[in-house]
Structure formats: structure tokens, C-alpha cells
C-alpha positions as CSV (number, residue, x, y, z in Angstrom):
1,I,0.0,0.0,0.0
2,G,2.8,2.4,0.9
3,S,4.7,1.9,-2.3
4,T,1.5,2.4,-4.3
5,F,0.9,5.6,-2.5
6,L,4.5,6.8,-3.1
7,G,4.2,5.8,-6.8
8,R,1.0,7.9,-7.2
9,T,2.6,10.8,-5.3
10,R,5.6,10.7,-7.6
11,I,3.3,10.7,-10.7
12,V,1.5,13.8,-9.3
13,E,4.7,15.6,-8.6
14,Q,6.3,14.8,-12.0
15,S,3.2,15.5,-14.0
16,R,2.5,19.0,-12.6
17,P,5.0,20.9,-14.8
18,V,4.0,18.8,-17.8
19,M,0.3,19.6,-17.2
20,Q,1.1,23.3,-16.7
21,H,2.9,23.4,-20.0
22,L,0.0,21.5,-21.7
23,M,-2.5,23.9,-20.4
24,A,-0.4,26.9,-21.4
25,T,0.1,25.5,-24.9
26,T,-3.5,24.5,-25.6
27,G,-5.4,26.9,-23.4
28,E,-7.5,24.0,-22.1
29,T,-7.6,22.3,-18.7
30,A,-5.1,19.5,-18.1
31,N,-6.0,16.5,-15.9
32,L,-4.3,13.5,-14.3
33,A,-6.3,10.5,-13.2
34,I,-6.0,6.9,-12.1
35,V,-8.4,4.0,-12.1
36,D,-9.8,2.4,-9.0
37,R,-12.5,-0.4,-9.2
38,N,-13.1,0.3,-12.8
39,E,-13.8,4.0,-12.2
40,V,-11.6,6.9,-13.2
41,I,-10.5,9.1,-10.2
42,F,-9.1,12.5,-10.9
43,I,-6.1,13.3,-8.7
44,S,-4.7,16.5,-10.1
45,Q,-5.8,19.3,-12.5
46,V,-4.4,22.5,-14.0
47,E,-7.3,24.7,-14.9
48,T,-7.4,27.0,-17.9
49,H,-8.3,30.7,-17.4
50,E,-11.1,30.5,-19.9
51,P,-14.5,31.3,-18.3
52,I,-16.1,28.1,-19.8
53,R,-13.9,25.1,-18.8
54,A,-13.9,21.6,-17.5
55,F,-13.6,21.2,-13.8
56,F,-13.0,17.9,-11.9
57,R,-12.3,18.3,-8.2
58,P,-9.6,15.9,-7.0
59,G,-11.3,12.7,-5.9
60,T,-14.1,13.0,-8.5
61,R,-15.0,9.6,-10.0
62,G,-16.2,8.8,-13.4
63,P,-17.1,5.8,-15.5
64,I,-14.1,4.1,-17.1
65,H,-15.8,3.4,-20.5
66,A,-17.1,7.0,-20.9
67,S,-13.9,8.9,-20.2
68,G,-10.9,9.7,-22.4
69,I,-8.5,8.7,-19.6
70,G,-10.5,5.5,-18.9
71,K,-10.4,4.4,-22.5
72,A,-6.7,5.3,-22.8
73,L,-5.9,3.0,-19.9
74,M,-8.3,0.2,-20.9
75,A,-6.6,0.0,-24.3
76,Y,-3.5,-1.4,-22.6
77,Y,-5.2,-3.7,-20.1
78,P,-4.5,-7.4,-20.1
79,P,-7.2,-9.3,-22.1
80,Q,-8.7,-10.9,-19.1
81,H,-9.2,-7.6,-17.3
82,L,-10.5,-6.0,-20.4
83,D,-13.0,-8.8,-21.0
84,E,-14.4,-8.3,-17.5
85,I,-15.1,-4.7,-18.2
86,L,-16.5,-5.3,-21.7
87,G,-18.7,-8.1,-20.3
88,S,-20.2,-5.8,-17.6
89,H,-23.1,-3.4,-18.0
90,L,-21.9,-0.3,-19.8
91,E,-24.1,2.5,-18.7
92,R,-25.2,5.1,-21.3
93,Y,-24.7,8.7,-20.2
94,T,-25.3,10.5,-23.5
95,P,-26.3,9.4,-27.0
96,R,-22.6,9.2,-27.8
97,T,-21.6,6.8,-25.0
98,L,-20.2,3.5,-26.3
99,T,-22.2,0.8,-24.6
100,D,-21.7,-2.0,-27.1
101,A,-18.8,-4.2,-26.2
102,D,-17.7,-4.8,-29.8
103,A,-17.9,-1.1,-30.7
104,L,-15.9,-0.2,-27.6
105,G,-13.4,-3.0,-28.3
106,D,-12.9,-1.6,-31.8
107,E,-12.3,1.9,-30.4
108,L,-9.7,0.6,-27.9
109,E,-7.8,-1.0,-30.8
110,R,-7.8,2.4,-32.6
111,I,-6.5,3.9,-29.4
112,R,-3.6,1.4,-29.2
113,V,-2.6,2.2,-32.8
114,R,-2.6,6.0,-32.4
115,G,-1.6,6.2,-28.7
116,W,-4.4,8.5,-27.6
117,A,-8.1,8.5,-26.8
118,V,-11.1,10.8,-27.2
119,D,-14.1,11.3,-25.0
120,D,-16.4,12.8,-27.7
121,E,-19.2,14.1,-25.4
122,E,-19.6,10.5,-24.1
123,R,-20.0,11.5,-20.4
124,T,-21.3,15.1,-20.8
125,I,-22.8,16.7,-23.8
126,G,-20.8,19.8,-24.8
127,M,-17.5,18.6,-23.3
128,R,-14.7,16.7,-25.0
129,C,-11.4,15.3,-23.8
130,V,-8.2,13.9,-25.4
131,A,-6.2,11.6,-23.3
132,A,-3.1,9.3,-23.2
133,P,-1.7,6.8,-20.8
134,V,1.3,7.0,-18.4
135,F,3.2,3.8,-18.0
136,N,5.2,2.5,-14.9
137,Q,8.5,0.7,-14.8
138,S,6.8,-2.6,-15.9
139,G,5.2,-1.0,-18.9
140,E,1.7,-1.0,-17.3
141,A,-0.7,1.8,-17.9
142,V,-1.2,3.2,-14.4
143,A,-2.4,6.8,-14.9
144,G,-3.8,9.0,-17.7
145,L,-3.1,12.6,-18.7
146,S,-5.8,14.6,-20.6
147,L,-6.9,17.9,-21.8
148,S,-10.6,18.7,-21.7
149,G,-12.8,21.6,-22.6
150,P,-16.0,22.6,-24.3
151,S,-16.8,21.0,-27.7
152,V,-16.8,24.4,-29.3
153,R,-13.0,24.7,-28.6
154,V,-11.9,21.0,-28.4
155,T,-13.2,20.2,-31.8
156,P,-12.8,17.0,-33.8
157,D,-10.6,18.7,-36.4
158,R,-8.1,19.4,-33.6
159,D,-8.0,15.8,-32.3
160,Q,-4.9,14.8,-34.2
161,E,-3.0,17.9,-33.0
162,Y,-4.1,17.6,-29.4
163,G,-3.7,13.9,-29.5
164,A,0.0,14.2,-30.4
165,M,0.5,16.9,-27.7
166,V,-1.2,14.9,-25.0
167,R,0.6,11.7,-26.0
168,A,4.0,13.5,-25.9
169,S,3.1,15.0,-22.5
170,A,2.1,11.5,-21.1
171,D,5.3,10.0,-22.5
172,A,7.3,12.8,-20.7
173,V,5.6,11.8,-17.4
174,T,6.4,8.2,-18.1
175,G,10.0,9.0,-18.6
176,A,10.1,11.3,-15.5
177,I,8.9,8.4,-13.2
178,G,11.3,5.9,-14.8
179,G,8.5,4.2,-16.7
180,I,8.8,2.3,-20.0
181,L,6.6,2.4,-23.0
182,P,5.3,-1.0,-24.1
183,P,7.0,-2.2,-27.3
184,T,3.5,-2.7,-28.9
185,T,2.8,1.0,-28.9
186,G,5.5,1.8,-31.5
187,R,5.9,5.2,-29.6
188,H,9.4,5.0,-28.4
189,A,11.4,7.9,-29.9
190,S,14.4,5.7,-30.6
191,S,12.3,2.9,-32.2
192,G,11.5,4.7,-35.5
193,G,8.0,3.4,-35.1
194,R,4.7,5.1,-35.7
195,S,4.3,8.7,-34.7
């Protein structure tokens, strides 16, 4: 328990400057979250100065399947753990929530290929999020970094740009905590893999 706490504390400390840079660069709120009992728990946030913005008080919980960070982490879960989630009841929060296990599974495969996830108004209409996973020393996805904001600013045509920025930010945190990127991501700078 103690080492888990210290690991999370280290992630929070190392992610703070990265999140501040992400917020300053994009003008949108940056978030850090972990998963507990198949729910996303927000543990840190750097808010934008925009009057309309996303706000998640630390400790706020959300559904894993209807969140950018949740999907970013699920994409790298072991098959058995993923099957448990996909086999459970996936609650619908908006018309955009993915509640079909096959559709969600297909989306997770796309996330693995590109390295980032999108919450496209799946939890709250009018709010979007772009997220990427942070990996520990064993190459396990243990936290997620995201930027979130209103759908009028975090638009689908910016997903590629924001996805690359969030992914680079999450990778920076992974490096700062001594984590390693799984070889299947093709994201290691020295690997010459996909960008």
C-alpha cells in the first residue's frame, strides 16, 4: 500500500510541470487520473483561465468506459481484465456513450494504434477530452493525462494535433517516473515506429 501511495505521489509531482505546459500551450484544462475499481479518479488538475472550462475536483470519480483517460488506460489492459469490463453493464450517459462491447473494443484497438483516446461528449454533452496513458516501470498503464474543454473549442478537427501533444506529455511523465513504453505502442522515440 505504501509503495502504491508513493508511486502515485511521484506521478502527481512529476506530472505537474508537464500539465502546466500542456494547459499553457493548448489553453485547455489538463487533468491527471488513475483507475480504481473500474472507475476513473481525478487526482490533479491545472485549470485554464477560460470562463467556460472543464472542472474535476480531486477525488471526482467517473465511468471508465465514458472517459478519455479511462479508455486510454483500458486500451492497454491485459485481455482478461478488459474482458471483465466489456462483459459488464456499460451505462449510457449521452447518445454518444459507447455501450456496445464490440464497438468499444474496436475503439480501444484504434487507441492502441494511435496512442491517444477521445471522449467525444460520451459523459457530458458539450464537453470533449483527449487523453493518453502514463506507464510504470513494468510498462503497465497506471495513470492517464488529458486535456478537456467545451466541444466548441476542443473540436474533432483538432483531435490529431491535441492527441499528439497529450501523448507527448504523457510520455514525458512516463520518462520522468522511470516508466517504460510497451513495445507494442511503437511510440518510443528511438524505435523509429509510428508517430
